[in-house]
Backbone as a chain_set.jsonl record, in Angstrom:
{"seq": "MAKFSAGLVMFRRRRDGAEVFLVHPGGPFWRNKDAGAWSIPKGESSQEEDLLTTARREFLEETGIDPQGPLIALGEVKQAGGKIVAAWAFEGDWAGPIRSNRFTMEWPPRSGKVQQFVEVDRAEWFSLAEARSRINAAQTAFLDRLCEHLEVRDDLVR", "coords": {"N": [[-3.845, 7.914, 10.988], [-0.554, 7.806, 9.82], [0.534, 7.216, 6.456], [2.937, 5.012, 5.102], [5.682, 4.972, 2.896], [8.297, 3.551, 0.916], [11.506, 3.723, -0.59], [14.169, 3.661, -3.073], [17.239, 5.287, -3.804], [19.049, 5.454, -6.575], [22.375, 6.033, -7.441], [25.136, 7.414, -9.302], [28.603, 7.902, -9.957], [30.28, 10.509, -11.573], [32.762, 12.214, -13.569], [32.308, 14.96, -13.283], [30.79, 15.031, -10.997], [28.311, 13.542, -8.767], [25.384, 11.754, -9.877], [21.839, 11.33, -9.761], [19.174, 8.966, -10.031], [16.009, 9.492, -11.097], [12.405, 9.194, -11.191], [9.478, 9.818, -13.167], [6.087, 10.222, -12.481], [3.492, 8.276, -13.993], [0.404, 8.554, -15.866], [-2.56, 10.591, -16.362], [-2.794, 12.883, -14.673], [-0.202, 13.738, -14.07], [0.939, 14.27, -16.493], [1.676, 16.807, -17.76], [3.304, 17.967, -15.879], [6.338, 18.938, -14.311], [8.654, 20.238, -12.759], [9.158, 19.517, -9.412], [7.608, 17.262, -9.608], [8.969, 14.887, -10.047], [10.433, 11.929, -8.586], [11.973, 9.691, -6.167], [12.123, 6.213, -6.994], [9.506, 4.626, -5.465], [7.117, 3.251, -3.103], [3.963, 2.453, -1.505], [3.855, 0.945, 1.713], [2.724, -1.972, 3.367], [1.492, -2.652, 6.694], [2.486, -5.06, 7.487], [4.759, -5.512, 6.018], [8.271, -5.187, 5.819], [10.035, -2.107, 5.615], [12.365, -1.856, 4.029], [12.155, -4.09, 2.382], [9.857, -3.352, 0.991], [10.884, -1.088, -0.351], [12.824, -2.218, -2.093], [11.184, -3.939, -3.657], [9.367, -2.096, -4.822], [11.105, -0.475, -6.318], [11.992, -2.283, -8.27], [9.478, -2.955, -9.455], [8.652, -0.464, -10.497], [10.655, 0.279, -12.258], [11.877, -1.91, -13.477], [14.413, -2.562, -12.918], [16.662, -4.481, -11.079], [17.655, -3.848, -7.942], [20.988, -3.767, -6.739], [23.817, -4.401, -4.592], [25.54, -2.734, -1.808], [23.645, -0.919, 0.652], [22.817, 2.431, 1.602], [21.555, 3.938, 4.359], [19.132, 6.458, 4.337], [17.289, 7.558, 5.97], [14.136, 9.04, 7.001], [11.492, 11.075, 5.605], [8.859, 13.496, 5.86], [6.257, 14.028, 3.753], [4.35, 16.687, 2.159], [1.611, 15.952, 2.11], [1.432, 14.359, 4.323], [2.351, 11.772, 4.182], [4.861, 9.46, 5.124], [8.094, 8.861, 4.085], [10.572, 6.472, 3.687], [13.994, 5.937, 2.875], [16.73, 4.452, 1.05], [20.016, 4.435, -0.337], [21.864, 3.397, -3.227], [24.687, 2.495, -5.208], [24.71, 2.435, -8.676], [23.946, 1.702, -12.165], [22.294, 2.561, -15.234], [20.903, 2.319, -18.45], [18.571, 2.332, -19.785], [15.754, 0.794, -21.531], [13.066, 1.658, -19.171], [10.89, -0.573, -17.37], [7.819, -0.456, -16.352], [5.246, -1.159, -13.94], [1.646, -1.242, -14.425], [-1.353, 0.69, -13.865], [-4.888, 0.92, -13.232], [-7.507, 3.187, -13.921], [-10.454, 5.274, -13.777], [-10.907, 7.264, -16.542], [-11.593, 9.842, -18.79], [-12.46, 11.622, -15.698], [-15.496, 10.568, -14.143], [-16.508, 9.507, -16.482], [-17.006, 6.902, -16.941], [-15.318, 5.367, -18.409], [-12.629, 3.148, -18.328], [-9.171, 3.165, -18.058], [-5.782, 2.086, -18.668], [-2.619, 2.936, -17.258], [0.916, 3.569, -17.133], [2.845, 3.216, -14.144], [5.192, 4.663, -13.921], [6.323, 6.943, -16.215], [8.631, 8.02, -17.273], [12.18, 8.024, -16.825], [15.203, 9.336, -15.597], [18.677, 10.334, -15.428], [19.994, 12.747, -13.249], [22.015, 15.569, -12.45], [23.029, 16.396, -9.115], [22.341, 19.038, -8.52], [20.423, 19.674, -10.531], [18.543, 17.715, -9.941], [17.473, 18.652, -7.558], [15.722, 20.669, -8.405], [13.784, 19.255, -9.676], [12.73, 17.16, -8.11], [10.252, 15.979, -5.73], [9.584, 18.258, -3.179], [9.97, 17.584, -0.399], [11.589, 15.371, -0.6], [14.112, 16.322, -1.165], [15.676, 16.257, 1.058], [16.705, 13.687, 1.11], [18.594, 13.868, -0.911], [20.353, 15.702, 0.259], [21.298, 14.15, 2.4], [22.519, 12.068, 1.021], [24.563, 13.5, -0.233], [26.063, 14.208, 2.036], [26.95, 11.663, 2.8], [28.486, 10.968, 0.565], [30.329, 12.897, 0.739], [30.13, 15.264, -0.716], [30.558, 18.578, -1.665], [28.314, 20.94, -0.424], [27.786, 23.448, -1.594], [28.187, 22.998, -4.246], [25.981, 21.76, -5.255], [23.663, 23.211, -5.022]], "CA": [[-2.582, 7.196, 10.989], [0.264, 8.164, 8.665], [0.882, 6.186, 5.49], [4.377, 4.869, 4.907], [6.224, 4.522, 1.625], [9.735, 3.299, 0.984], [12.098, 3.735, -1.911], [15.618, 3.618, -3.237], [17.892, 6.309, -4.62], [20.218, 4.945, -7.273], [23.284, 7.115, -7.818], [26.38, 7.036, -9.974], [29.642, 8.932, -9.877], [30.814, 10.981, -12.845], [33.89, 13.131, -13.381], [31.838, 16.272, -12.846], [29.972, 14.895, -9.795], [27.35, 12.442, -8.673], [24.068, 11.89, -10.487], [20.808, 10.481, -9.17], [18.175, 8.412, -10.934], [14.66, 9.854, -10.657], [11.314, 8.754, -12.055], [8.337, 10.715, -13.337], [4.875, 9.399, -12.382], [2.646, 8.168, -15.173], [-1.004, 8.891, -15.707], [-2.948, 11.892, -16.915], [-2.605, 13.995, -13.748], [1.203, 14.163, -14.076], [1.413, 14.369, -17.881], [2.31, 18.085, -18.092], [3.995, 18.503, -14.704], [7.757, 18.584, -14.32], [9.328, 20.668, -11.532], [8.503, 19.04, -8.202], [6.827, 16.053, -9.856], [9.836, 13.719, -10.087], [10.549, 11.271, -7.288], [12.727, 8.451, -6.135], [11.195, 5.097, -7.141], [9.027, 4.279, -4.131], [5.73, 2.822, -3.051], [3.362, 2.308, -0.195], [4.159, -0.276, 2.456], [1.696, -2.471, 4.283], [2.016, -2.756, 8.058], [3.144, -6.355, 7.651], [5.974, -5.589, 5.216], [9.451, -4.424, 6.195], [10.198, -0.978, 4.701], [13.421, -2.126, 3.051], [11.564, -5.025, 1.415], [8.989, -2.518, 0.148], [11.721, -0.245, -1.205], [13.398, -3.057, -3.159], [10.09, -4.395, -4.528], [8.842, -0.964, -5.585], [12.116, -0.065, -7.298], [11.92, -3.255, -9.357], [8.184, -2.827, -10.127], [8.513, 0.806, -11.205], [11.707, 0.507, -13.249], [12.365, -3.129, -14.099], [15.815, -2.71, -12.522], [16.834, -5.202, -9.821], [18.699, -3.122, -7.204], [22.067, -4.602, -6.223], [24.9, -3.723, -3.898], [25.318, -2.255, -0.444], [22.686, 0.167, 0.797], [23.105, 3.521, 2.527], [20.298, 4.407, 4.953], [18.948, 7.902, 4.216], [16.296, 7.991, 6.942], [12.751, 9.279, 6.616], [10.99, 12.44, 5.457], [7.403, 13.6, 5.844], [5.83, 14.829, 2.612], [3.3, 17.679, 2.44], [0.333, 15.281, 2.345], [1.504, 13.592, 5.555], [2.978, 10.462, 3.979], [6.248, 9.33, 5.571], [8.86, 8.089, 3.11], [11.892, 5.996, 4.1], [14.796, 5.691, 1.669], [18.099, 3.957, 1.073], [20.702, 4.717, -1.596], [22.839, 2.412, -3.689], [25.395, 2.897, -6.424], [24.353, 1.573, -9.799], [23.9, 2.366, -13.459], [21.157, 2.198, -16.061], [20.917, 2.994, -19.741], [17.208, 2.277, -20.314], [14.531, 1.485, -21.109], [12.456, 1.165, -17.941], [9.7, -1.422, -17.509], [7.007, -0.103, -15.194], [3.912, -1.723, -13.756], [0.532, -0.424, -14.885], [-2.496, 0.801, -12.969], [-6.149, 1.177, -13.908], [-8.348, 4.215, -13.306], [-11.466, 5.865, -14.63], [-10.421, 8.483, -17.172], [-11.686, 11.017, -17.933], [-13.28, 11.444, -14.492], [-16.945, 10.41, -14.261], [-16.852, 9.143, -17.859], [-17.311, 5.483, -17.005], [-14.266, 4.692, -19.183], [-11.493, 2.722, -17.524], [-7.962, 3.078, -18.86], [-4.553, 1.686, -17.984], [-1.483, 3.841, -17.385], [2.126, 3.087, -16.463], [3.132, 3.912, -12.883], [6.304, 5.566, -14.219], [6.382, 7.129, -17.67], [9.979, 8.43, -17.661], [13.245, 7.946, -15.82], [16.399, 10.014, -16.102], [19.764, 10.701, -14.525], [20.129, 14.188, -13.049], [23.033, 16.034, -11.511], [22.389, 16.703, -7.833], [21.746, 20.376, -8.613], [19.207, 19.582, -11.347], [17.578, 16.877, -9.213], [16.803, 19.503, -6.558], [14.636, 21.431, -9.014], [12.805, 18.325, -10.257], [12.203, 16.193, -7.151], [9.289, 16.387, -4.71], [10.331, 19.121, -2.251], [10.361, 16.894, 0.838], [12.618, 14.373, -0.896], [15.445, 16.924, -1.279], [16.434, 15.839, 2.243], [17.453, 12.481, 0.744], [19.757, 14.331, -1.675], [21.276, 16.272, 1.247], [21.922, 13.055, 3.163], [23.412, 11.368, 0.1], [25.735, 14.383, -0.36], [26.869, 14.038, 3.253], [27.604, 10.357, 2.743], [29.489, 10.985, -0.505], [31.217, 14.027, 1.04], [30.035, 16.223, -1.816], [30.389, 19.931, -1.129], [26.944, 21.41, -0.545], [27.683, 24.607, -2.488], [28.268, 22.547, -5.629], [24.741, 21.123, -5.687], [22.501, 24.085, -4.781]], "C": [[-1.826, 7.489, 9.699], [0.492, 6.956, 7.762], [2.39, 6.195, 5.318], [4.673, 4.386, 3.496], [7.718, 4.312, 1.821], [10.278, 3.231, -0.431], [13.608, 3.714, -1.877], [16.079, 4.753, -4.141], [19.108, 5.649, -5.264], [21.071, 6.149, -7.666], [24.472, 6.539, -8.555], [27.334, 8.211, -9.893], [30.147, 9.229, -11.288], [31.964, 11.933, -12.562], [33.453, 14.472, -12.811], [30.877, 16.189, -11.659], [29.007, 13.731, -9.857], [26.062, 12.794, -9.405], [23.107, 10.954, -9.78], [19.762, 10.131, -10.219], [16.799, 8.732, -10.355], [13.637, 9.371, -11.67], [10.196, 9.787, -12.061], [7.073, 9.865, -13.311], [4.06, 9.423, -13.67], [1.214, 8.578, -14.856], [-1.301, 10.317, -16.123], [-2.721, 13.076, -15.977], [-1.206, 14.581, -13.851], [1.734, 14.494, -15.464], [2.176, 15.664, -18.171], [3.015, 18.734, -16.909], [5.455, 18.047, -14.733], [8.416, 18.965, -12.994], [8.509, 20.234, -10.318], [7.713, 17.76, -8.375], [7.674, 14.775, -9.81], [10.037, 13.182, -8.674], [11.6, 10.172, -7.352], [11.715, 7.341, -6.418], [10.792, 4.6, -5.75], [7.589, 3.812, -4.217], [5.283, 2.587, -1.634], [3.664, 0.935, 0.413], [2.957, -0.679, 3.305], [2.324, -2.572, 5.674], [2.787, -4.048, 8.273], [4.504, -6.418, 6.962], [7.07, -4.672, 5.76], [9.671, -3.314, 5.164], [11.283, -1.212, 3.652], [12.93, -3.108, 1.98], [10.653, -4.274, 0.455], [9.823, -1.718, -0.835], [12.297, -1.041, -2.374], [12.332, -3.492, -4.162], [9.604, -3.26, -5.416], [9.822, -0.483, -6.641], [12.049, -0.985, -8.515], [10.615, -3.104, -10.139], [8.087, -1.56, -10.973], [9.525, 1.0, -12.321], [12.107, -0.731, -14.042], [13.818, -3.404, -13.761], [15.873, -3.402, -11.169], [17.973, -4.537, -9.037], [19.706, -4.071, -6.566], [23.046, -3.747, -5.427], [24.534, -3.249, -2.51], [24.391, -1.038, -0.431], [23.14, 1.173, 1.846], [21.765, 4.018, 3.065], [20.247, 5.933, 4.879], [17.854, 8.43, 5.149], [14.92, 8.194, 6.345], [12.499, 10.761, 6.425], [9.47, 12.378, 5.483], [7.023, 14.539, 4.71], [4.65, 15.713, 2.995], [1.954, 17.033, 2.762], [0.313, 14.424, 3.597], [2.14, 12.224, 5.42], [4.428, 10.509, 4.441], [6.963, 8.391, 4.603], [10.221, 7.748, 3.702], [12.682, 5.671, 2.84], [16.184, 5.172, 2.007], [18.712, 4.294, -0.281], [21.627, 3.553, -1.936], [23.462, 2.922, -4.978], [25.074, 1.907, -7.522], [24.396, 2.35, -11.097], [22.72, 1.815, -14.241], [21.253, 2.976, -17.35], [19.574, 2.877, -20.45], [16.951, 1.056, -21.159], [14.026, 0.959, -19.764], [11.263, 0.278, -18.309], [8.873, -1.223, -16.249], [5.703, -0.887, -15.154], [2.87, -0.756, -14.285], [-0.53, -0.343, -13.796], [-3.719, 1.185, -13.795], [-6.911, 2.257, -13.154], [-9.394, 4.692, -14.302], [-10.918, 7.174, -15.194], [-11.109, 8.682, -18.5], [-12.615, 10.776, -16.729], [-14.78, 11.425, -14.814], [-17.408, 10.057, -15.676], [-17.328, 7.703, -17.963], [-16.286, 4.691, -17.801], [-13.093, 4.377, -18.266], [-10.289, 2.554, -18.456], [-6.794, 2.614, -17.997], [-3.453, 2.694, -18.286], [-0.28, 3.197, -16.706], [2.319, 3.883, -15.176], [4.203, 4.974, -13.094], [6.391, 5.702, -15.731], [7.764, 7.543, -18.18], [10.928, 8.211, -16.494], [14.476, 8.584, -16.426], [17.435, 10.152, -14.996], [19.824, 12.218, -14.457], [21.331, 14.464, -12.163], [22.307, 16.338, -10.205], [21.717, 18.073, -7.87], [20.436, 20.342, -9.4], [18.136, 18.759, -10.634], [16.809, 17.699, -8.185], [15.626, 20.265, -7.148], [13.532, 20.532, -9.558], [12.05, 17.507, -9.21], [11.14, 16.82, -6.242], [10.065, 17.1, -3.61], [10.805, 18.4, -0.995], [11.511, 15.922, 0.599], [13.999, 14.986, -1.118], [16.303, 16.563, -0.071], [17.236, 14.573, 1.943], [18.701, 12.86, -0.056], [20.806, 14.92, -0.736], [22.039, 15.165, 1.976], [22.867, 12.241, 2.29], [24.692, 12.179, -0.088], [26.657, 14.232, 0.844], [27.635, 12.728, 3.208], [28.737, 10.349, 1.711], [30.534, 12.071, -0.296], [31.318, 14.984, -0.137], [29.813, 17.594, -1.198], [29.002, 20.46, -1.454], [26.821, 22.576, -1.537], [27.766, 24.209, -3.961], [26.938, 21.998, -6.139], [23.514, 21.993, -5.434], [22.398, 25.141, -5.857]], "O": [[-2.399, 7.426, 8.61], [0.625, 5.826, 8.232], [3.034, 7.242, 5.379], [3.995, 3.502, 2.972], [8.319, 4.827, 2.764], [9.613, 2.752, -1.35], [14.237, 3.744, -0.819], [15.406, 5.125, -5.102], [20.08, 5.325, -4.582], [20.558, 7.154, -8.158], [24.779, 5.351, -8.455], [26.919, 9.364, -9.775], [30.404, 8.323, -12.08], [32.119, 12.406, -11.436], [34.135, 15.051, -11.964], [30.213, 17.175, -11.342], [28.905, 13.033, -10.865], [25.699, 13.963, -9.536], [23.508, 9.912, -9.261], [19.505, 10.888, -11.154], [16.465, 8.295, -9.254], [13.948, 9.164, -12.843], [9.998, 10.525, -11.096], [6.986, 8.88, -14.044], [3.955, 10.449, -14.342], [0.876, 8.902, -13.718], [-0.398, 11.148, -16.223], [-2.474, 14.183, -16.455], [-1.035, 15.794, -13.733], [2.868, 14.953, -15.596], [3.242, 15.608, -18.785], [3.293, 19.933, -16.938], [5.763, 16.921, -15.126], [8.708, 18.085, -12.185], [7.322, 20.542, -10.211], [7.196, 17.219, -7.398], [7.142, 13.694, -9.559], [9.835, 13.896, -7.692], [12.053, 9.776, -8.426], [10.537, 7.513, -6.105], [11.644, 4.201, -4.957], [6.928, 3.951, -5.246], [6.081, 2.527, -0.698], [3.718, -0.081, -0.28], [2.271, 0.164, 3.882], [3.548, -2.576, 5.809], [3.648, -4.12, 9.15], [5.318, -7.284, 7.283], [6.813, -3.521, 6.114], [9.512, -3.549, 3.966], [11.127, -0.801, 2.502], [13.261, -2.961, 0.803], [10.672, -4.523, -0.75], [9.508, -1.672, -2.024], [12.259, -0.584, -3.516], [12.548, -3.424, -5.372], [9.446, -3.436, -6.624], [9.415, -0.121, -7.745], [12.05, -0.518, -9.654], [10.638, -3.121, -11.37], [7.5, -1.584, -12.054], [9.295, 1.793, -13.235], [12.618, -0.617, -15.156], [14.399, -4.369, -14.258], [15.217, -2.973, -10.219], [19.135, -4.652, -9.427], [19.329, -5.057, -5.933], [23.092, -2.526, -5.577], [23.383, -3.344, -2.083], [24.36, -0.244, -1.372], [23.763, 0.814, 2.845], [20.924, 4.474, 2.29], [21.181, 6.618, 5.296], [17.531, 9.617, 5.118], [14.576, 7.603, 5.322], [13.19, 11.602, 7.001], [8.87, 11.35, 5.17], [7.416, 15.705, 4.702], [4.025, 15.507, 4.035], [1.227, 17.537, 3.618], [-0.712, 13.819, 3.912], [2.441, 11.577, 6.423], [5.138, 11.48, 4.181], [6.504, 7.28, 4.336], [10.941, 8.633, 4.164], [12.122, 5.191, 1.854], [16.727, 5.416, 3.084], [17.99, 4.425, -1.269], [22.102, 2.831, -1.06], [22.848, 3.677, -5.733], [25.153, 0.694, -7.328], [24.825, 3.504, -11.135], [22.213, 0.733, -13.943], [21.636, 4.146, -17.356], [19.453, 3.286, -21.605], [17.897, 0.334, -21.473], [14.504, -0.064, -19.275], [10.71, 0.37, -19.405], [9.199, -1.77, -15.195], [5.134, -1.233, -16.189], [3.169, 0.406, -14.561], [-0.598, -1.2, -12.915], [-3.601, 1.704, -14.905], [-6.963, 2.258, -11.924], [-9.238, 4.533, -15.513], [-10.52, 8.07, -14.45], [-11.194, 7.733, -19.279], [-13.438, 9.861, -16.736], [-15.254, 12.183, -15.66], [-18.566, 10.282, -16.026], [-17.972, 7.321, -18.94], [-16.372, 3.465, -17.864], [-12.625, 5.237, -17.52], [-10.373, 1.898, -19.494], [-6.814, 2.732, -16.772], [-3.355, 3.231, -19.389], [-0.439, 2.373, -15.806], [2.0, 5.071, -15.117], [4.133, 6.057, -12.514], [6.516, 4.708, -16.447], [8.044, 7.435, -19.373], [10.523, 8.213, -15.332], [14.766, 8.405, -17.609], [17.122, 10.096, -13.807], [19.718, 12.898, -15.478], [21.634, 13.7, -11.247], [21.09, 16.519, -10.202], [20.635, 18.246, -7.308], [19.443, 20.928, -8.969], [16.95, 19.078, -10.717], [15.62, 17.466, -7.968], [14.63, 20.486, -6.459], [12.444, 21.018, -9.869], [10.873, 17.195, -9.392], [11.131, 18.031, -6.019], [11.095, 16.601, -3.157], [11.945, 18.594, -0.573], [12.317, 15.678, 1.497], [14.975, 14.246, -1.247], [17.531, 16.562, -0.165], [18.335, 14.404, 2.471], [19.751, 12.239, 0.106], [22.001, 14.676, -0.903], [23.256, 15.235, 2.145], [23.902, 11.774, 2.764], [25.786, 11.614, -0.102], [27.876, 14.139, 0.698], [28.821, 12.679, 3.535], [29.808, 9.793, 1.954], [31.504, 12.164, -1.048], [32.395, 15.448, -0.51], [28.976, 17.752, -0.31], [28.566, 20.434, -2.605], [25.822, 22.661, -2.252], [27.445, 25.016, -4.834], [26.785, 21.79, -7.343], [22.397, 21.515, -5.629], [21.486, 25.967, -5.825]]}, "num_chains": 1, "name": "protein.A"}
């Protein structure tokens, strides 16, 4: 059975085009990864929880930002590992810092030592073109759909 995650894409409009807010996962596995490692703020949903409720909760937990305003449905994508991600977009702004939840794991592996790490270690605004090179490959579909909604010319963001 496929796992479901849900998230939000915060965007803002600038003179030279729209920008999107992406997060970089925390923890030792992601420490030195960049291209393809960034993501929209998202998290796993239980079967009992509405996906939009999950998306709002996860955005707040991973960034400390309470998402406000009307939402634009961006549909779903299936990531390489089989996880299905649903997303919505909203217009907003942020100037930092983020406040992310923490998680606990054994690190280094098989060491018996348990350490805590932040779920998200960085967050940044990216132009749509730059976001394409940073975001998880499957999530570029959310950028395409946001462009369609904002009526941004596709050749300006590839």
